[in-house]
C-alpha positions, 0 to 999 in steps of 0.5 A: 201491429197496434190494436184497434183500441190503441188506434182509436186512442191515438185518433182521439188524442190527435183530435183533442190536440188540434180541435180543443186548443187556444193560444193559452192552452196547456197540454200535458201528455205523458204515458200516464196522463193526458190533460188540456187546461185552458185558463181563458176557458170556463167550459169543459171542452177546453179543460179536460183529462183524457188519460189517467194511468196512475196508481191511486196514491198518485191519482188521488192528490192530482184529482184533488188539485185539478178540482181545486184549480178549476173551482178557483177559476170558476171553470168546468172540466170534463173527465173522459179518462181511460185507465184505472187506478 
């Protein structure tokens, strides 16, 4: 049986997939990373990171790249990630 926190995480991820999406949205969903990136959107609800379960040596360059990508597009993003490096 899954824990309550696992069930809540699944519910939130399902909501993110259905509600925060446009035709050009790119969803990255791996065991260690969940991200929605929407090139046409400048606001944070369509540009978010939800799961980061990476080691610090992997996470730090990804964070730097994410910040640079959104800054170059003039877009905001939301970081509501669970997990820790």
